[in-house]
C-alpha positions as CSV (number, residue, x, y, z in Angstrom):
1,X,0.9,-6.1,9.1
2,X,2.3,-8.6,6.6
3,X,4.5,-11.6,7.2
4,X,7.7,-11.7,5.2
5,X,6.4,-14.3,2.6
6,X,3.3,-12.2,1.9
7,X,5.3,-9.0,1.6
8,X,7.8,-10.6,-0.8
9,X,5.1,-12.1,-2.9
10,X,3.3,-8.7,-3.1
11,X,6.4,-6.8,-3.9
12,X,7.7,-9.2,-6.7
13,X,5.4,-7.8,-9.5
14,X,6.5,-4.2,-8.6
15,X,10.2,-5.3,-8.7
16,X,9.6,-7.1,-12.0
17,X,8.0,-4.0,-13.5
18,X,11.0,-1.9,-12.3
19,X,8.6,0.3,-10.2
20,X,10.5,-0.4,-7.0
21,X,14.1,-1.5,-6.2
22,X,15.0,-3.7,-3.2
23,X,18.5,-3.8,-1.8
24,X,20.1,-5.2,1.3
25,X,20.6,-3.0,4.4
26,X,23.5,-3.0,6.8
27,X,22.1,-6.1,8.5
28,X,21.6,-9.0,6.1
29,X,18.1,-9.5,7.4
30,X,17.2,-5.9,6.4
31,X,15.8,-5.0,3.0
32,X,15.4,-1.4,1.8
33,X,12.7,-0.7,-0.7
34,X,12.7,2.4,-2.8
35,X,10.4,3.7,-5.5
36,X,12.1,4.1,-8.9
37,X,11.6,6.9,-11.5
38,X,9.4,4.5,-13.4
39,X,7.5,3.8,-10.2
40,X,7.0,7.4,-9.5
41,X,5.7,8.0,-13.0
42,X,3.3,5.0,-12.7
43,X,2.0,6.3,-9.4
44,X,1.4,9.7,-10.8
45,X,-0.5,8.2,-13.8
46,X,-2.6,6.0,-11.5
47,X,-3.4,8.8,-8.9
48,X,-6.4,10.3,-10.8
49,X,-8.1,6.9,-11.2
50,X,-7.5,6.2,-7.5
51,X,-8.9,9.6,-6.5
52,X,-12.0,9.0,-8.6
53,X,-12.5,5.6,-7.0
54,X,-12.2,7.2,-3.5
55,X,-14.7,9.9,-4.4
56,X,-17.2,7.3,-5.7
57,X,-16.9,5.2,-2.6
58,X,-17.3,8.2,-0.3
59,X,-20.5,9.2,-2.3
60,X,-22.0,5.7,-1.7
61,X,-21.6,5.8,2.0
62,X,-23.9,7.6,4.5
63,X,-22.8,11.0,5.8
64,X,-19.8,10.6,8.1
65,X,-19.3,6.9,7.4
66,X,-16.1,7.4,5.4
67,X,-14.4,9.3,8.3
68,X,-15.6,6.7,10.8
69,X,-14.2,3.9,8.6
70,X,-10.8,5.6,8.3
71,X,-10.8,6.1,12.1
72,X,-11.5,2.4,12.7
73,X,-8.8,1.0,10.4
74,X,-5.9,1.2,12.9
75,X,-8.0,-0.7,15.4
76,X,-8.9,-3.3,12.8
77,X,-5.3,-3.8,12.0
78,X,-4.4,-4.2,15.6
79,X,-7.1,-6.7,16.3
80,X,-6.3,-8.8,13.2
81,X,-2.5,-8.7,13.6
82,X,-2.4,-11.9,15.6
83,X,-5.1,-13.7,13.6
């Protein structure tokens, strides 16, 4: 749930690094974002570190807390969408 300015600002470094490409859609207001080959390679290289971080976080939480946290996220997004 991001506004257009935040999304543009967050995507800019990925575009600058050539990890994603943005092009116009059929409607001038529409932008289509695709991952590039370089982006796919970067994602593959980053995945092991991301998985280790996820595992460490899960190990720090009490039993079942990780699953409860994941289950709550959609509701948190919904509640904060208008904030």
